[in-house]
Every structure is written in structure tokens, then in C-alpha cells.
FIDO-929199 format. One record per residue (C-alpha): residue number from 1; residue in three letters; chain; x, y, z. Coordinates in pm, 1 decimal, decimal comma. Example, Ala and Ser with C-alpha at 12.3 -4.5 7.8 and 13.67 -1.06 7.14 Angstrom:
residues 2
+-----+---------+--------+----------+----------+----------+
! num ! residuo ! cadena !        x !        y !        z !
+-----+---------+--------+----------+----------+----------+
!   1 !     Ala !      A !   1230,0 !   -450,0 !    780,0 !
!   2 !     Ser !      A !   1367,0 !   -106,0 !    714,0 !
+-----+---------+--------+----------+----------+----------+
***
This chain:
residues 96
+-----+---------+--------+----------+----------+----------+
! num ! residuo ! cadena !        x !        y !        z !
+-----+---------+--------+----------+----------+----------+
!   1 !     Met !      A !   8896,8 !  11306,9 !   9046,1 !
!   2 !     Ala !      A !   9237,9 !  11208,6 !   9182,6 !
!   3 !     Glu !      A !   9399,3 !  10899,4 !   9040,3 !
!   4 !     Glu !      A !   9473,5 !  10626,4 !   9292,1 !
!   5 !     Ile !      A !   9831,9 !  10510,8 !   9333,7 !
!   6 !     Thr !      A !   9937,3 !  10157,4 !   9404,2 !
!   7 !     Leu !      A !  10144,3 !  10049,4 !   9698,4 !
!   8 !     Glu !      A !  10429,2 !   9967,3 !   9459,4 !
!   9 !     Asp !      A !  10416,6 !  10322,2 !   9315,1 !
!  10 !     Tyr !      A !  10430,6 !  10460,9 !   9668,3 !
!  11 !     Lys !      A !  10723,2 !  10237,1 !   9767,5 !
!  12 !     Lys !      A !  10915,1 !  10329,9 !   9452,2 !
!  13 !     Ala !      A !  10862,6 !  10702,8 !   9511,2 !
!  14 !     Tyr !      A !  10955,6 !  10669,2 !   9879,1 !
!  15 !     Arg !      A !  11276,8 !  10483,7 !   9790,4 !
!  16 !     Glu !      A !  11372,8 !  10752,2 !   9538,3 !
!  17 !     Ile !      A !  11316,6 !  11028,9 !   9793,8 !
!  18 !     Arg !      A !  11522,1 !  10846,1 !  10058,1 !
!  19 !     Lys !      A !  11805,0 !  10783,9 !   9809,8 !
!  20 !     Glu !      A !  11812,6 !  11153,0 !   9713,1 !
!  21 !     Glu !      A !  11814,5 !  11262,5 !  10077,9 !
!  22 !     Glu !      A !  12088,6 !  11018,6 !  10175,2 !
!  23 !     Lys !      A !  12301,1 !  11108,0 !   9873,8 !
!  24 !     Arg !      A !  12263,9 !  11479,4 !   9949,9 !
!  25 !     Gly !      A !  12355,9 !  11417,2 !  10314,7 !
!  26 !     Phe !      A !  12663,6 !  11222,1 !  10210,9 !
!  27 !     Leu !      A !  12773,7 !  11493,0 !   9966,7 !
!  28 !     Val !      A !  12741,5 !  11759,6 !  10237,8 !
!  29 !     His !      A !  12944,2 !  11539,1 !  10473,4 !
!  30 !     Leu !      A !  13207,1 !  11486,9 !  10201,2 !
!  31 !     Ala !      A !  13231,4 !  11861,4 !  10128,1 !
!  32 !     Val !      A !  13277,8 !  11941,5 !  10498,0 !
!  33 !     Tyr !      A !  13536,9 !  11663,1 !  10525,7 !
!  34 !     Leu !      A !  13736,4 !  11802,1 !  10232,5 !
!  35 !     Leu !      A !  13720,6 !  12163,9 !  10349,0 !
!  36 !     Val !      A !  13806,3 !  12096,6 !  10713,4 !
!  37 !     Asn !      A !  14086,8 !  11856,3 !  10630,2 !
!  38 !     Ala !      A !  14232,4 !  12097,0 !  10374,3 !
!  39 !     Met !      A !  14239,0 !  12362,2 !  10649,0 !
!  40 !     Leu !      A !  14399,5 !  12115,9 !  10892,6 !
!  41 !     Ile !      A !  14669,6 !  12032,3 !  10639,2 !
!  42 !     Val !      A !  14745,0 !  12401,7 !  10583,5 !
!  43 !     Ile !      A !  14748,5 !  12473,9 !  10957,8 !
!  44 !     Asn !      A !  14976,7 !  12177,0 !  11022,1 !
!  45 !     Leu !      A !  15220,5 !  12266,4 !  10746,8 !
!  46 !     Ile !      A !  15236,0 !  12635,2 !  10843,4 !
!  47 !     Tyr !      A !  15252,1 !  12613,7 !  11222,6 !
!  48 !     Ser !      A !  15419,4 !  12280,2 !  11293,3 !
!  49 !     Pro !      A !  15572,8 !  12130,2 !  10978,6 !
!  50 !     Glu !      A !  15818,0 !  11926,7 !  11186,4 !
!  51 !     Ala !      A !  15531,7 !  11713,8 !  11325,6 !
!  52 !     Ile !      A !  15288,9 !  11584,4 !  11065,4 !
!  53 !     Trp !      A !  14965,2 !  11524,9 !  11258,1 !
!  54 !     Phe !      A !  14698,8 !  11608,9 !  10997,7 !
!  55 !     Ile !      A !  14703,6 !  11248,6 !  10877,8 !
!  56 !     Tyr !      A !  14528,1 !  11125,2 !  11194,5 !
!  57 !     Pro !      A !  14203,8 !  11322,0 !  11158,9 !
!  58 !     Leu !      A !  14219,6 !  11260,7 !  10783,4 !
!  59 !     Ile !      A !  14225,1 !  10883,2 !  10833,7 !
!  60 !     Gly !      A !  13984,4 !  10876,2 !  11128,6 !
!  61 !     Trp !      A !  13724,4 !  11093,0 !  10963,2 !
!  62 !     Gly !      A !  13789,5 !  10911,3 !  10634,6 !
!  63 !     Ile !      A !  13682,5 !  10585,5 !  10795,9 !
!  64 !     Gly !      A !  13365,9 !  10755,4 !  10919,2 !
!  65 !     Ile !      A !  13283,5 !  10902,7 !  10580,1 !
!  66 !     Ser !      A !  13345,8 !  10563,4 !  10418,0 !
!  67 !     Met !      A !  13094,6 !  10405,9 !  10656,1 !
!  68 !     His !      A !  12849,3 !  10687,5 !  10581,6 !
!  69 !     Tyr !      A !  12877,9 !  10607,9 !  10210,4 !
!  70 !     Leu !      A !  12845,4 !  10232,5 !  10254,4 !
!  71 !     Phe !      A !  12547,7 !  10235,3 !  10490,1 !
!  72 !     Gly !      A !  12379,3 !  10555,5 !  10375,0 !
!  73 !     Val !      A !  12419,1 !  10530,3 !   9997,8 !
!  74 !     His !      A !  12560,8 !  10201,1 !   9871,9 !
!  75 !     Trp !      A !  12355,6 !   9956,5 !  10080,1 !
!  76 !     Leu !      A !  12048,2 !  10178,7 !  10118,2 !
!  77 !     Glu !      A !  11833,2 !   9988,3 !   9867,7 !
!  78 !     Arg !      A !  11885,3 !   9662,9 !  10055,9 !
!  79 !     Thr !      A !  11811,2 !   9831,6 !  10389,5 !
!  80 !     Leu !      A !  11487,4 !   9980,0 !  10255,3 !
!  81 !     Glu !      A !  11378,9 !   9643,6 !  10114,9 !
!  82 !     Glu !      A !  11444,8 !   9474,3 !  10449,7 !
!  83 !     Arg !      A !  11242,5 !   9737,0 !  10635,8 !
!  84 !     Glu !      A !  10956,6 !   9707,7 !  10387,1 !
!  85 !     Ala !      A !  10956,7 !   9329,6 !  10425,8 !
!  86 !     Lys !      A !  10945,5 !   9362,0 !  10806,1 !
!  87 !     Ala !      A !  10662,5 !   9615,2 !  10785,1 !
!  88 !     Glu !      A !  10467,5 !   9395,2 !  10543,9 !
!  89 !     Tyr !      A !  10517,4 !   9092,2 !  10769,3 !
!  90 !     Arg !      A !  10401,1 !   9289,2 !  11072,5 !
!  91 !     Ala !      A !  10098,6 !   9424,9 !  10884,0 !
!  92 !     Arg !      A !   9997,9 !   9077,3 !  10764,8 !
!  93 !     Lys !      A !  10044,1 !   8938,0 !  11116,2 !
!  94 !     Ala !      A !   9825,4 !   9214,3 !  11265,3 !
!  95 !     Lys !      A !   9555,6 !   9152,7 !  11003,4 !
!  96 !     Lys !      A !   9503,0 !   8790,0 !  11116,0 !
+-----+---------+--------+----------+----------+----------+
***
């Protein structure tokens, strides 16, 4: 006979899965950022060293990857808790 799980066990497991997925997504994004920007630096320095332009995509994309980290990894726990609270509120409201 299968053992029942509590809602808290489910929420904890769900949070762990989401954290793993978001962390993996961020790491893939970071790897692509590093590889592409390394290529852009090489291309810039080989073909037009008199005009340093690689810094612009490096900074622009860097801002984006920073936001990805903050919202997708660093503040994820808080976001999940807020969503759970909203869902619980809605479920309690619908039960009345």
C-alpha cells in the first residue's frame, strides 16, 4: 500500500525541483553568455582592434544574466512562497 504524503512534503519537493530547474537554466544561460562573449571579444580584437565594441553586448547581456540570476535563482524561494500563499488563499476562498 502506498504511503500518503502531506501537503508540506509535496510543497517541499516541488520547491526543490523548481530550484534545480531554475539553477540549471541559469547555468546554461551563463555558459552561453561566456562562450558567445568570448567569441565576440576574439572577433573584435582580430577584425577591428581599433574600435572596441565587444564591451556593449558584454554589458547589455550581463545585465540580463544578472536579472536572470536574481529573479530565477536568488529570489525564487520568496516567489514560490508568495504563489503558494495566493493559491492557498484562493483555495480557502473557493471552499467557503
